[in-house]
N, C-alpha and C positions, 0 to 999 in steps of 0.2 A: 324882746325884739326878735322877730323871725328872720332868719338868714337863709339865703339860697344855698343849697348844698355846694360844696367845692367839687370841681372836676379834678379827679386824681388820676394821674397816669402812672401805672406800675410798669417799669421797664425790666424785662428779663434780659440780663446783660450777656449771658453766655450763648454762643452759637455752636459750640463744639459738638461732635458726635458723641452720643451717650451722655449728654449733659444732665446734671441734676437740678439745674435751675428751675425748670417747670414744676418739679415737685415742691420746692420751697415756695416758688411764686404762687402756685395755685392754692397752697395752704393759706398764704398771707391774703390773697385776693378774697378767699371765702370769708375771712374775718372782716376785711374792710367793707365788703358788700353787706354785712349785717348792720352797718351803721346807716342812719338816715341822713347824716350830714355829709355824705360822700357819694359821688357818682364815679364809678371806677372804670377806667379804660386800660386793658392789658396790652402793652406794646412789647411784642416779642421781637427782638432784634434779629432772630433767625429768619423772620419773615420779611424784613425790610430790604434786603439785597442792596444795601448801599455799597458803592465801590470803595476800595481802600485808597484809591488815588484821588486826592482832592484837586480841583482846578486851580490854576494860578490865580493870584489876587486879581480881581476884575474880570476874569474870564468866565464864560458861560460853562455850566456843568454839562457833561456828556448826557446824551438822551437817556441812558439807563439810570443815571443818577437823578435826572429830573423826574422820571417815573417813580423812583423810590421816594424821593422827597415829597412828591405830591400826595403820597399816602401818609408819610411819617410827620412831616413838618406841621400840617394843620392840627394834628392830634396833640403835638407838643405845645403848639401855640394856644390851644384851647384849654390846656391844663392850668389849674390854679396852683397845683402842688405835684411833687413827684416822689415816688419811692423807687429806688434803684435796688434791684435784686442782683447781687454780684458774687461770683466766686473769687477765690484768690489764686492767681497764677503767678508763681515765682515772686512772691512778696508784693504783688500788685494786682491790678484789675485787668480784665481781658481787653485785647486790642479792639474787639468789636464794639465795646462800650465807649472807648475813647474815640473811635471813628464816628459813632453816632453823635457824641457830644460835639466833636469838632465840625461836623457838617452844619451845626446850628449855632446861633448866637443869641439873638433877642429872645428866643423861646424860653431861655433860662432866667432872664433878667427879673430880679426882685420877686423870685418865687422860692418857696421852701423845698428842700430836698432831704429826704430821709433814706436810710440805708438798711437793707436786710441782707446779711452776708452769710456765707457758708464756706467751709473748707476743712482743713485738717485740724492740727492742734491750735491754730490761731483763730479758728472760726471765721476766717475771712476778714478779720479786723484790720490787717495791714492793707488790704485793698481799700477799705473804707477810708483809712487815714491818708492814703495816696489820692483818693478822689476829692477830699475836702478842699485842698488848694486849687484843684482844677475848677470846681464849681465856684469858689471864691473869685477867681479870675473872671468868671462869667456873670458876676453880680448876683449870684444865687445865695441863699441862706441855708446852711446845712444844720440839721437838727442834731443835737448832742447825743441823745439816747438812740441806740441801735437795737436791732434784733440780730443775734449771731448764733450760728450752729457749729459747734466744734465737732469734728469727725461726723459731719452731717449725714453721711450715708448710714450711720448707725442710729440716728435720731428719729427716723421716720419708719413706719411700718410699710408693708407692701401696698397698702391703699393710699399712701401719701399722708397719713395722719401722724403728727408728732407723738413720740412715746411719752413725752412729758407735757401734755397739752396745757396744763394750768400755768406752768412756769413760762413757756414761750408765749402763751396767750396773754399773760399779764404784761410781758415785755412789749408785745405788739400793741396792746391798748395804750401803754405809756407813749410809745412812738407816735401812734395815730392821734392821741390827744394833743401832744406837742405840735405835730404837723398841722392839725386843723386850726390850732390857735394862731400859728404863724400864717397859715393860708388865709384866714379871714383878716388878720391884721394887715397883711401886705396887700390883699385885694382892695380893702377899704382905703388904705393909704394911697394906692394908685388911682382910685376913683376920685380922690380929692386932689391929688397932685401927681401928674404923670411922672413916672420915673425917668431920670436922665442918666444914661451910662456914659 
C-alpha cells in the first residue's frame, strides 16, 4: 500500500548567539531529506520572534505575537511529526523551546516527537528527559530512541560533518524509522477517529 509522505517539522531549539544548533540540525536534515517517506520543514526558532510574555487566558495576543504565530503555527499544524534539536542548558532545555511549545497546544496533539540533542558530557540527554513530560502533557507521543552528541563541538568537522558518520547515521536511521512508524500510525488513526484531548 502506497502512503503519502509524512510532513516532518525539525525544530532548531537554541536561539543564543554562537549557537551550535544549526550545525547539528543541518546534518540531521540532510539525512532526513534523503528519505522518500518524509517532507522536511526546518523551523528555526531564532527566526520566529515569539514574545516571552504570553497573554492572559482568554486575552488576545499582542500584534507582534500574532505576526510570529501566523508564520509558525500553520507550519506546526501541518506537521505529522516533529524532531526537536535541543542543547542542554543547566540540566534542561532552552527557554526559547519551552516558549514555542507553550504558545501552541493542539498543534502537538496525537503526533510523535523525536529528539536530537547535544551538549557536554551528557550529550543533552537531560534536556530530552525534561522535555518528555512536557510533550506528554500536550498529548504527544515521544520516541524512545534519540540521537545525542556528547561534547558536540568536537564531534563535527569545520564543514559540519560528523567525525563518526556511520555511528550517528545509524542512530538517526533508527530514530527516523521509529518516528515514521508512529507518524503513519497516528495519522491513520486520526483519519478514522478524531483525537479528543
